[in-house]
MOPAC internal coordinates of N, CA, C and O (Angstrom, degrees):
PM7 1SCF
backbone

  N    0.0000 0     0.00 0     0.00 0    0    0    0
  C    1.3610 1     0.00 0     0.00 0    1    0    0
  C    1.5967 1   111.65 1     0.00 0    2    1    0
  O    1.2310 1   122.63 1   140.67 1    3    2    1
  N    1.2864 1   112.56 1   -39.33 1    3    2    1
  C    1.5139 1   116.99 1   178.76 1    5    3    2
  C    1.5583 1   108.77 1   -66.88 1    6    5    3
  O    1.2310 1   120.20 1   136.84 1    7    6    5
  N    1.3598 1   117.21 1   -43.16 1    7    6    5
  C    1.4480 1   118.31 1   175.24 1    9    7    6
  C    1.4597 1   113.90 1   -56.01 1   10    9    7
  O    1.2310 1   120.67 1   136.26 1   11   10    9
  N    1.3778 1   116.33 1   -43.74 1   11   10    9
  C    1.4818 1   118.48 1   178.42 1   13   11   10
  C    1.4471 1   110.75 1   -59.75 1   14   13   11
  O    1.2310 1   116.87 1   137.41 1   15   14   13
  N    1.3011 1   123.57 1   -42.59 1   15   14   13
  C    1.4559 1   128.44 1  -179.68 1   17   15   14
  C    1.5216 1   106.42 1   -61.58 1   18   17   15
  O    1.2310 1   120.20 1   133.04 1   19   18   17
  N    1.2681 1   117.23 1   -46.96 1   19   18   17
  C    1.4885 1   119.47 1  -172.43 1   21   19   18
  C    1.5861 1   103.36 1   -70.22 1   22   21   19
  O    1.2310 1   117.84 1   144.14 1   23   22   21
  N    1.2601 1   121.72 1   -35.86 1   23   22   21
  C    1.4504 1   121.49 1   176.48 1   25   23   22
  C    1.5379 1   115.45 1   -68.48 1   26   25   23
  O    1.2310 1   122.05 1   149.12 1   27   26   25
  N    1.3257 1   113.68 1   -30.88 1   27   26   25
  C    1.4959 1   119.81 1   174.24 1   29   27   26
  C    1.5665 1   105.92 1   -59.04 1   30   29   27
  O    1.2310 1   122.02 1   123.12 1   31   30   29
  N    1.2991 1   113.73 1   -56.88 1   31   30   29
  C    1.5067 1   119.61 1  -176.84 1   33   31   30
  C    1.5538 1   111.23 1   -58.68 1   34   33   31
  O    1.2310 1   120.62 1   133.05 1   35   34   33
  N    1.3451 1   116.42 1   -46.95 1   35   34   33
  C    1.3520 1   120.48 1  -179.93 1   37   35   34
  C    1.6097 1   112.31 1   -56.10 1   38   37   35
  O    1.2310 1   121.80 1   130.26 1   39   38   37
  N    1.3440 1   114.16 1   -49.74 1   39   38   37
  C    1.3842 1   119.22 1  -177.75 1   41   39   38
  C    1.5629 1   111.08 1   -67.48 1   42   41   39
  O    1.2310 1   119.91 1   149.63 1   43   42   41
  N    1.3402 1   117.77 1   -30.37 1   43   42   41
  C    1.5224 1   121.49 1   173.17 1   45   43   42
  C    1.5435 1   107.66 1   -63.25 1   46   45   43
  O    1.2310 1   120.12 1   134.63 1   47   46   45
  N    1.2813 1   117.38 1   -45.37 1   47   46   45
  C    1.4979 1   119.55 1   178.31 1   49   47   46
  C    1.5475 1   109.46 1   -62.65 1   50   49   47
  O    1.2310 1   120.06 1   130.24 1   51   50   49
  N    1.2677 1   117.48 1   -49.76 1   51   50   49
  C    1.4750 1   122.74 1  -179.19 1   53   51   50
  C    1.5262 1   111.92 1   -57.32 1   54   53   51
  O    1.2310 1   121.33 1   135.82 1   55   54   53
  N    1.4001 1   115.06 1   -44.18 1   55   54   53
  C    1.4357 1   119.50 1  -177.03 1   57   55   54
  C    1.5440 1   112.95 1   -73.18 1   58   57   55
  O    1.2310 1   120.46 1   150.21 1   59   58   57
  N    1.2936 1   116.73 1   -29.79 1   59   58   57
  C    1.4959 1   119.28 1  -172.82 1   61   59   58
  C    1.6724 1   114.92 1   -98.78 1   62   61   59
  O    1.2310 1   123.22 1   153.39 1   63   62   61
  N    1.3584 1   111.42 1   -26.61 1   63   62   61
  C    1.4398 1   114.25 1  -168.23 1   65   63   62
  C    1.5460 1   115.71 1  -119.26 1   66   65   63
  O    1.2310 1   120.43 1   178.23 1   67   66   65
  N    1.3274 1   116.77 1    -1.77 1   67   66   65
  C    1.4411 1   116.17 1  -176.83 1   69   67   66
  C    1.5543 1   111.51 1  -116.67 1   70   69   67
  O    1.2310 1   121.04 1   -19.19 1   71   70   69
  N    1.3090 1   115.61 1   160.81 1   71   70   69
  C    1.4744 1   118.49 1   179.85 1   73   71   70
  C    1.5611 1   111.50 1   -61.23 1   74   73   71
  O    1.2310 1   120.33 1   143.33 1   75   74   73
  N    1.2372 1   116.98 1   -36.67 1   75   74   73
  C    1.4605 1   120.57 1   177.23 1   77   75   74
  C    1.5509 1   110.66 1   -58.97 1   78   77   75
  O    1.2310 1   122.01 1   135.59 1   79   78   77
  N    1.3155 1   113.76 1   -44.41 1   79   78   77
  C    1.4682 1   119.63 1   178.79 1   81   79   78
  C    1.4462 1   118.81 1   -61.98 1   82   81   79
  O    1.2310 1   124.80 1   137.52 1   83   82   81
  N    1.4234 1   108.38 1   -42.48 1   83   82   81
  C    1.4931 1   117.51 1   176.43 1   85   83   82
  C    1.5504 1   110.01 1   -67.99 1   86   85   83
  O    1.2310 1   118.91 1   146.18 1   87   86   85
  N    1.3097 1   119.69 1   -33.82 1   87   86   85
  C    1.5177 1   122.41 1   178.90 1   89   87   86
  C    1.5133 1   107.30 1   -67.90 1   90   89   87
  O    1.2310 1   118.35 1   138.07 1   91   90   89
  N    1.3126 1   120.76 1   -41.93 1   91   90   89
  C    1.4795 1   125.61 1   176.95 1   93   91   90
  C    1.4879 1   111.54 1   -57.64 1   94   93   91
  O    1.2310 1   121.37 1   130.71 1   95   94   93
  N    1.3879 1   114.99 1   -49.29 1   95   94   93
  C    1.3912 1   121.89 1   178.81 1   97   95   94
  C    1.4729 1   114.39 1   -58.73 1   98   97   95
  O    1.2310 1   121.50 1   135.81 1   99   98   97
  N    1.3542 1   114.73 1   -44.19 1   99   98   97
  C    1.4671 1   123.05 1   179.02 1  101   99   98
  C    1.4254 1   112.36 1   -68.55 1  102  101   99
  O    1.2310 1   117.47 1   147.67 1  103  102  101
  N    1.3774 1   122.42 1   -32.33 1  103  102  101
  C    1.4157 1   125.65 1   178.03 1  105  103  102
  C    1.5503 1   111.18 1   -66.26 1  106  105  103
  O    1.2310 1   122.54 1   149.18 1  107  106  105
  N    1.3481 1   112.74 1   -30.82 1  107  106  105
  C    1.4781 1   114.88 1   176.85 1  109  107  106
  C    1.4768 1   117.24 1   -91.72 1  110  109  107
  O    1.2310 1   120.02 1   143.69 1  111  110  109
  N    1.3849 1   117.56 1   -36.31 1  111  110  109
  C    1.3894 1   121.17 1  -176.87 1  113  111  110
  C    1.4875 1   119.11 1   -93.79 1  114  113  111
  O    1.2310 1   120.23 1   142.65 1  115  114  113
  N    1.3597 1   117.16 1   -37.35 1  115  114  113
  C    1.4005 1   124.33 1  -176.80 1  117  115  114
  C    1.5571 1   111.63 1  -139.80 1  118  117  115
  O    1.2310 1   120.20 1  -113.73 1  119  118  117
  N    1.3018 1   117.23 1    66.27 1  119  118  117
  C    1.5074 1   117.94 1  -175.18 1  121  119  118
  C    1.4814 1   114.01 1   -60.48 1  122  121  119
  O    1.2310 1   118.87 1   155.17 1  123  122  121
  N    1.4149 1   119.75 1   -24.83 1  123  122  121
  C    1.4530 1   117.35 1   178.69 1  125  123  122
  C    1.4849 1   110.44 1   -72.56 1  126  125  123
  O    1.2310 1   117.34 1   150.44 1  127  126  125
  N    1.3324 1   122.67 1   -29.56 1  127  126  125
  C    1.4346 1   124.01 1   178.12 1  129  127  126
  C    1.5795 1   108.87 1   -68.60 1  130  129  127
  O    1.2310 1   121.29 1   141.61 1  131  130  129
  N    1.3361 1   115.14 1   -38.39 1  131  130  129
  C    1.5000 1   117.07 1  -179.07 1  133  131  130
  C    1.5062 1   106.57 1   -69.25 1  134  133  131
  O    1.2310 1   120.32 1   141.23 1  135  134  133
  N    1.3479 1   117.00 1   -38.77 1  135  134  133
  C    1.5584 1   117.11 1   177.61 1  137  135  134
  C    1.4378 1   112.59 1   -62.30 1  138  137  135
  O    1.2310 1   119.42 1   140.21 1  139  138  137
  N    1.3510 1   118.70 1   -39.79 1  139  138  137
  C    1.4989 1   123.63 1   177.91 1  141  139  138
  C    1.5678 1   110.24 1   -61.77 1  142  141  139
  O    1.2310 1   121.71 1   144.12 1  143  142  141
  N    1.3116 1   114.34 1   -35.88 1  143  142  141
  C    1.4352 1   118.35 1  -178.73 1  145  143  142
  C    1.5138 1   112.35 1   -75.33 1  146  145  143
  O    1.2310 1   119.32 1   176.65 1  147  146  145
  N    1.3236 1   118.91 1    -3.35 1  147  146  145
  C    1.3957 1   123.20 1   175.80 1  149  147  146
  C    1.5605 1   115.02 1    89.10 1  150  149  147
  O    1.2310 1   119.40 1  -161.64 1  151  150  149
  N    1.2705 1   118.76 1    18.36 1  151  150  149
  C    1.4063 1   122.93 1  -177.47 1  153  151  150
  C    1.5472 1   106.23 1  -112.15 1  154  153  151
  O    1.2310 1   123.02 1   -46.55 1  155  154  153
  N    1.3537 1   111.82 1   133.45 1  155  154  153
  C    1.4696 1   118.42 1  -175.92 1  157  155  154
  C    1.6168 1   108.84 1   -70.24 1  158  157  155
  O    1.2310 1   122.31 1   -65.48 1  159  158  157
  N    1.3301 1   113.18 1   114.52 1  159  158  157
  C    1.5305 1   114.45 1   174.78 1  161  159  158
  C    1.5119 1   119.46 1   -63.27 1  162  161  159
  O    1.2310 1   122.07 1   141.32 1  163  162  161
  N    1.2778 1   113.64 1   -38.68 1  163  162  161
  C    1.4686 1   117.66 1  -176.36 1  165  163  162
  C    1.5750 1   107.08 1   -68.76 1  166  165  163
  O    1.2310 1   121.00 1   137.61 1  167  166  165
  N    1.2364 1   115.69 1   -42.39 1  167  166  165
  C    1.5180 1   122.05 1  -179.01 1  169  167  166
  C    1.5373 1   106.95 1   -60.05 1  170  169  167
  O    1.2310 1   120.18 1   131.68 1  171  170  169
  N    1.3687 1   117.26 1   -48.32 1  171  170  169
  C    1.3987 1   120.03 1  -179.19 1  173  171  170
  C    1.5368 1   115.28 1   -63.18 1  174  173  171
  O    1.2310 1   122.86 1   141.24 1  175  174  173
  N    1.3193 1   112.12 1   -38.76 1  175  174  173
  C    1.4900 1   115.57 1   176.82 1  177  175  174
  C    1.5529 1   109.90 1   -71.62 1  178  177  175
  O    1.2310 1   120.14 1   144.49 1  179  178  177
  N    1.2576 1   117.33 1   -35.51 1  179  178  177
  C    1.5001 1   117.98 1  -176.20 1  181  179  178
  C    1.5958 1   105.50 1   -70.25 1  182  181  179
  O    1.2310 1   118.15 1   136.85 1  183  182  181
  N    1.2087 1   121.12 1   -43.15 1  183  182  181
  C    1.5124 1   123.06 1   179.73 1  185  183  182
  C    1.5105 1   109.43 1   -59.44 1  186  185  183
  O    1.2310 1   121.47 1   134.61 1  187  186  185
  N    1.3423 1   114.79 1   -45.39 1  187  186  185
  C    1.4510 1   122.41 1  -178.97 1  189  187  186
  C    1.5381 1   111.19 1   -60.97 1  190  189  187
  O    1.2310 1   119.84 1   139.01 1  191  190  189
  N    1.3605 1   117.90 1   -40.99 1  191  190  189
  C    1.4534 1   119.76 1  -177.67 1  193  191  190
  C    1.5363 1   109.22 1   -76.21 1  194  193  191
  O    1.2310 1   119.12 1   142.57 1  195  194  193
  N    1.3400 1   119.28 1   -37.43 1  195  194  193
  C    1.4642 1   121.66 1   179.79 1  197  195  194
  C    1.4728 1   107.42 1   -67.51 1  198  197  195
  O    1.2310 1   116.65 1   139.66 1  199  198  197
  N    1.3396 1   123.98 1   -40.34 1  199  198  197
  C    1.4629 1   126.38 1  -176.07 1  201  199  198
  C    1.5242 1   110.05 1   -68.03 1  202  201  199
  O    1.2310 1   121.26 1   136.09 1  203  202  201
  N    1.3806 1   115.19 1   -43.91 1  203  202  201
  C    1.4578 1   116.20 1   179.31 1  205  203  202
  C    1.4852 1   111.95 1   -68.91 1  206  205  203
  O    1.2310 1   119.06 1   143.52 1  207  206  205
  N    1.2455 1   119.40 1   -36.48 1  207  206  205
  C    1.5303 1   125.27 1  -178.88 1  209  207  206
  C    1.4769 1   106.41 1   -65.09 1  210  209  207
  O    1.2310 1   119.91 1   137.44 1  211  210  209
  N    1.4587 1   117.78 1   -42.56 1  211  210  209
  C    1.5032 1   118.17 1  -178.89 1  213  211  210
  C    1.4257 1   109.48 1   -67.18 1  214  213  211
  O    1.2310 1   118.13 1   140.34 1  215  214  213
  N    1.3999 1   121.16 1   -39.66 1  215  214  213
  C    1.4491 1   124.88 1  -177.77 1  217  215  214
  C    1.6159 1   107.98 1   -63.38 1  218  217  215
  O    1.2310 1   122.56 1   134.83 1  219  218  217
  N    1.3457 1   112.70 1   -45.17 1  219  218  217
  C    1.4591 1   114.56 1   179.40 1  221  219  218
  C    1.5127 1   113.90 1   -60.06 1  222  221  219
  O    1.2310 1   121.27 1   140.24 1  223  222  221
  N    1.3511 1   115.18 1   -39.76 1  223  222  221
  C    1.4400 1   120.60 1  -179.91 1  225  223  222
  C    1.4994 1   109.78 1   -65.73 1  226  225  223
  O    1.2310 1   119.93 1   139.80 1  227  226  225
  N    1.2981 1   117.74 1   -40.20 1  227  226  225
  C    1.4435 1   119.78 1   179.42 1  229  227  226
  C    1.5010 1   115.07 1   -64.39 1  230  229  227
  O    1.2310 1   123.38 1   141.52 1  231  230  229
  N    1.3834 1   111.12 1   -38.48 1  231  230  229
  C    1.4147 1   118.16 1   176.99 1  233  231  230
  C    1.5179 1   113.04 1   -68.08 1  234  233  231
  O    1.2310 1   119.19 1   140.22 1  235  234  233
  N    1.2835 1   119.16 1   -39.78 1  235  234  233
  C    1.5363 1   123.28 1   172.40 1  237  235  234
  C    1.4817 1   112.29 1   -62.13 1  238  237  235
  O    1.2310 1   119.71 1   135.41 1  239  238  237
  N    1.3867 1   118.16 1   -44.59 1  239  238  237
  C    1.3954 1   118.44 1   177.47 1  241  239  238
  C    1.5084 1   113.88 1   -64.75 1  242  241  239
  O    1.2310 1   121.02 1   146.59 1  243  242  241
  N    1.3146 1   115.65 1   -33.41 1  243  242  241
  C    1.4169 1   117.19 1   176.94 1  245  243  242
  C    1.5205 1   111.38 1   -67.84 1  246  245  243
  O    1.2310 1   121.12 1   137.68 1  247  246  245
  N    1.2607 1   115.47 1   -42.32 1  247  246  245
  C    1.4314 1   122.23 1  -178.68 1  249  247  246
  C    1.5412 1   112.07 1   -62.03 1  250  249  247
  O    1.2310 1   120.82 1   140.21 1  251  250  249
  N    1.3051 1   116.04 1   -39.79 1  251  250  249
  C    1.4125 1   122.98 1  -174.48 1  253  251  250
  C    1.5209 1   108.67 1   -77.48 1  254  253  251
  O    1.2310 1   119.49 1   137.60 1  255  254  253
  N    1.3457 1   118.58 1   -42.40 1  255  254  253
  C    1.4977 1   122.30 1  -172.35 1  257  255  254
  C    1.4688 1   114.90 1   -91.01 1  258  257  255
  O    1.2310 1   120.63 1   137.22 1  259  258  257
  N    1.3382 1   116.40 1   -42.78 1  259  258  257
  C    1.4031 1   119.16 1  -175.87 1  261  259  258
  C    1.5493 1   113.75 1   -96.60 1  262  261  259
  O    1.2310 1   120.69 1   140.15 1  263  262  261
  N    1.2624 1   116.29 1   -39.85 1  263  262  261
  C    1.4749 1   121.72 1  -174.81 1  265  263  262
  C    1.5667 1   108.19 1   -69.28 1  266  265  263
  O    1.2310 1   120.78 1   124.91 1  267  266  265
  N    1.3931 1   116.11 1   -55.09 1  267  266  265
  C    1.4953 1   119.76 1  -177.63 1  269  267  266
  C    1.5291 1   109.16 1   -92.00 1  270  269  267
  O    1.2310 1   116.85 1   154.78 1  271  270  269
  N    1.2784 1   123.59 1   -25.22 1  271  270  269
  C    1.4779 1   125.73 1  -173.71 1  273  271  270
  C    1.4411 1   117.92 1    79.32 1  274  273  271
  O    1.2310 1   121.69 1   173.77 1  275  274  273
  N    1.3652 1   114.38 1    -6.23 1  275  274  273
  C    1.5243 1   117.49 1   178.40 1  277  275  274
  C    1.5597 1   106.38 1  -158.12 1  278  277  275
  O    1.2310 1   121.15 1   -13.92 1  279  278  277
  N    1.2255 1   115.41 1   166.08 1  279  278  277
  C    1.5110 1   123.02 1  -178.43 1  281  279  278
  C    1.5174 1   107.98 1   -77.21 1  282  281  279
  O    1.2310 1   119.52 1   -55.74 1  283  282  281
  N    1.2893 1   118.53 1   124.26 1  283  282  281
  C    1.4812 1   124.32 1   174.94 1  285  283  282
  C    1.4593 1   108.89 1  -125.20 1  286  285  283
  O    1.2310 1   116.92 1   -64.81 1  287  286  285
  N    1.3028 1   123.47 1   115.19 1  287  286  285
  C    1.5136 1   122.53 1   176.04 1  289  287  286
  C    1.5245 1   110.14 1   -55.06 1  290  289  287
  O    1.2310 1   121.19 1   -40.25 1  291  290  289
  N    1.2688 1   115.33 1   139.75 1  291  290  289
  C    1.4851 1   125.61 1   175.36 1  293  291  290
  C    1.5447 1   110.03 1    59.96 1  294  293  291
  O    1.2310 1   120.66 1  -140.49 1  295  294  293
  N    1.2952 1   116.35 1    39.51 1  295  294  293
  C    1.5188 1   122.20 1  -176.14 1  297  295  294
  C    1.5175 1   108.63 1   -60.10 1  298  297  295
  O    1.2310 1   118.64 1   145.62 1  299  298  297
  N    1.3293 1   120.19 1   -34.38 1  299  298  297
  C    1.4282 1   117.07 1  -173.04 1  301  299  298
  C    1.5655 1   113.61 1   -94.30 1  302  301  299
  O    1.2310 1   120.07 1   168.34 1  303  302  301
  N    1.3100 1   117.48 1   -11.66 1  303  302  301
  C    1.5002 1   121.61 1   175.47 1  305  303  302
  C    1.5041 1   109.19 1    59.86 1  306  305  303
  O    1.2310 1   117.60 1  -143.10 1  307  306  305
  N    1.2326 1   122.17 1    36.90 1  307  306  305
  C    1.4283 1   121.84 1   176.48 1  309  307  306
  C    1.4765 1   115.02 1    81.97 1  310  309  307
  O    1.2310 1   119.83 1  -157.47 1  311  310  309
  N    1.3072 1   117.93 1    22.53 1  311  310  309
  C    1.4585 1   121.59 1   179.64 1  313  311  310
  C    1.5274 1   112.82 1   -70.30 1  314  313  311
  O    1.2310 1   121.67 1   156.02 1  315  314  313
  N    1.2965 1   114.41 1   -23.98 1  315  314  313
  C    1.4974 1   117.78 1  -179.74 1  317  315  314
  C    1.4321 1   109.98 1   -68.27 1  318  317  315
  O    1.2310 1   119.40 1   141.97 1  319  318  317
  N    1.3935 1   118.75 1   -38.03 1  319  318  317
  C    1.4543 1   121.85 1   177.58 1  321  319  318
  C    1.4613 1   108.94 1   -63.18 1  322  321  319
  O    1.2310 1   119.03 1   139.47 1  323  322  321
  N    1.3711 1   119.45 1   -40.53 1  323  322  321
  C    1.4266 1   118.49 1   179.10 1  325  323  322
  C    1.5173 1   112.41 1   -67.18 1  326  325  323
  O    1.2310 1   119.75 1   146.84 1  327  326  325
  N    1.2811 1   118.08 1   -33.16 1  327  326  325
  C    1.4659 1   122.60 1   170.82 1  329  327  326
  C    1.5688 1   112.24 1   -56.15 1  330  329  327
  O    1.2310 1   120.86 1   134.11 1  331  330  329
  N    1.3421 1   115.96 1   -45.89 1  331  330  329
  C    1.4268 1   120.76 1   177.54 1  333  331  330
  C    1.4868 1   113.11 1   -61.63 1  334  333  331
  O    1.2310 1   120.10 1   137.71 1  335  334  333
  N    1.3481 1   117.42 1   -42.29 1  335  334  333
  C    1.4113 1   125.56 1   177.75 1  337  335  334
  C    1.5597 1   110.95 1   -62.89 1  338  337  335
  O    1.2310 1   121.45 1   137.12 1  339  338  337
  N    1.2971 1   114.83 1   -42.88 1  339  338  337
  C    1.4555 1   120.91 1   179.30 1  341  339  338
  C    1.5687 1   110.37 1   -65.44 1  342  341  339
  O    1.2310 1   120.67 1   139.35 1  343  342  341
  N    1.3096 1   116.33 1   -40.65 1  343  342  341
  C    1.4716 1   118.79 1  -179.76 1  345  343  342
  C    1.6321 1   109.47 1   -67.66 1  346  345  343
  O    1.2310 1   121.59 1   143.86 1  347  346  345
  N    1.2699 1   114.56 1   -36.14 1  347  346  345
  C    1.4600 1   116.01 1  -179.52 1  349  347  346
  C    1.5480 1   108.15 1   -71.94 1  350  349  347
  O    1.2310 1   119.72 1   136.54 1  351  350  349
  N    1.3942 1   118.13 1   -43.46 1  351  350  349
  C    1.4739 1   118.13 1   176.58 1  353  351  350
  C    1.5212 1   114.47 1   -61.48 1  354  353  351
  O    1.2310 1   119.69 1   144.57 1  355  354  353
  N    1.3166 1   118.20 1   -35.43 1  355  354  353
  C    1.4084 1   125.40 1  -178.32 1  357  355  354
  C    1.5965 1   111.58 1   -72.36 1  358  357  355
  O    1.2310 1   119.89 1   161.18 1  359  358  357
  N    1.2416 1   117.81 1   -18.82 1  359  358  357
  C    1.5042 1   124.35 1   175.37 1  361  359  358
  C    1.5399 1   112.66 1    56.17 1  362  361  359
  O    1.2310 1   121.42 1  -136.37 1  363  362  361
  N    1.3815 1   114.88 1    43.63 1  363  362  361
  C    1.4098 1   116.20 1   176.54 1  365  363  362
  C    1.4631 1   118.39 1    85.39 1  366  365  363
  O    1.2310 1   121.01 1  -162.15 1  367  366  365
  N    1.3694 1   115.68 1    17.85 1  367  366  365
  C    1.4213 1   118.44 1  -176.64 1  369  367  366
  C    1.6105 1   108.59 1  -117.87 1  370  369  367
  O    1.2310 1   119.30 1   -77.36 1  371  370  369
  N    1.3144 1   118.95 1   102.64 1  371  370  369
  C    1.4660 1   120.52 1  -178.54 1  373  371  370
  C    1.5421 1   116.88 1   -48.56 1  374  373  371
  O    1.2310 1   121.68 1   142.27 1  375  374  373
  N    1.2888 1   114.40 1   -37.73 1  375  374  373
  C    1.5166 1   118.33 1  -177.42 1  377  375  374
  C    1.4735 1   110.26 1   -65.66 1  378  377  375
  O    1.2310 1   119.05 1   140.11 1  379  378  377
  N    1.2821 1   119.42 1   -39.89 1  379  378  377
  C    1.4754 1   121.13 1   179.43 1  381  379  378
  C    1.5739 1   108.44 1   -69.55 1  382  381  379
  O    1.2310 1   120.09 1   146.68 1  383  382  381
  N    1.2958 1   117.44 1   -33.32 1  383  382  381
  C    1.5584 1   118.67 1   172.30 1  385  383  382
  C    1.4223 1   108.81 1   -57.48 1  386  385  383
  O    1.2310 1   117.28 1   130.79 1  387  386  385
  N    1.2959 1   122.78 1   -49.21 1  387  386  385
  C    1.4573 1   126.38 1  -178.35 1  389  387  386
  C    1.5349 1   110.62 1   -55.36 1  390  389  387
  O    1.2310 1   120.83 1   132.59 1  391  390  389
  N    1.3833 1   116.02 1   -47.41 1  391  390  389
  C    1.4098 1   119.87 1  -175.81 1  393  391  390
  C    1.5789 1   109.15 1   -68.79 1  394  393  391
  O    1.2310 1   121.45 1   142.08 1  395  394  393
  N    1.2927 1   114.82 1   -37.92 1  395  394  393
  C    1.5075 1   117.40 1   179.97 1  397  395  394
  C    1.4756 1   110.24 1   -70.58 1  398  397  395
  O    1.2310 1   118.42 1   141.99 1  399  398  397
  N    1.3589 1   120.61 1   -38.01 1  399  398  397
  C    1.5143 1   122.30 1   174.01 1  401  399  398
  C    1.5432 1   109.89 1   -61.03 1  402  401  399
  O    1.2310 1   118.96 1   136.48 1  403  402  401
  N    1.3578 1   119.58 1   -43.52 1  403  402  401
  C    1.3914 1   121.18 1   177.06 1  405  403  402
  C    1.5109 1   112.51 1   -60.20 1  406  405  403
  O    1.2310 1   119.07 1   136.16 1  407  406  405
  N    1.3202 1   119.39 1   -43.84 1  407  406  405
  C    1.3974 1   125.07 1   178.00 1  409  407  406
  C    1.5558 1   111.57 1   -61.60 1  410  409  407
  O    1.2310 1   120.05 1   134.10 1  411  410  409
  N    1.2863 1   117.51 1   -45.90 1  411  410  409
  C    1.4528 1   122.28 1   179.59 1  413  411  410
  C    1.5532 1   110.82 1   -65.33 1  414  413  411
  O    1.2310 1   122.89 1   140.09 1  415  414  413
  N    1.3355 1   112.06 1   -39.91 1  415  414  413
  C    1.5995 1   117.46 1   177.72 1  417  415  414
  C    1.5134 1   107.62 1   -63.43 1  418  417  415
  O    1.2310 1   118.83 1   136.70 1  419  418  417
  N    1.3325 1   119.83 1   -43.30 1  419  418  417
  C    1.4624 1   117.29 1  -175.28 1  421  419  418
  C    1.5889 1   107.76 1   -70.77 1  422  421  419
  O    1.2310 1   120.81 1   139.57 1  423  422  421
  N    1.2914 1   116.06 1   -40.43 1  423  422  421
  C    1.5344 1   117.47 1  -177.54 1  425  423  422
  C    1.5320 1   112.98 1   -67.30 1  426  425  423
  O    1.2310 1   119.15 1   144.85 1  427  426  425
  N    1.3495 1   119.23 1   -35.15 1  427  426  425
  C    1.3750 1   124.62 1  -177.07 1  429  427  426
  C    1.5298 1   112.38 1   -85.48 1  430  429  427
  O    1.2310 1   119.17 1   170.54 1  431  430  429
  N    1.2856 1   119.20 1    -9.46 1  431  430  429
  C    1.4149 1   118.60 1  -176.04 1  433  431  430
  C    1.5589 1   114.25 1   -92.68 1  434  433  431
  O    1.2310 1   120.10 1   180.00 1  435  434  433

């Protein structure tokens, strides 16, 4: 849990304060501005999708193999869809995703 909280703050810093984060925001919000700056929009989006997909896959593999110790069908019971809803409600703010996840965790436990 502590690692997850640290990662949220780290990702928040990365997304808001670094050139990479600004490029990712521009690729989603204003792709024409990123193109004018000379950065390939399609490449930026492709790298973002591949990175997030790989991280989601690693998280799922960890949950199935280490967390439970064996494969259980429907182990998450739709928690991935709740994560998507949280991300949409947070509107690109990792700190709000953390608070929303904690709220859902308390309500569902």
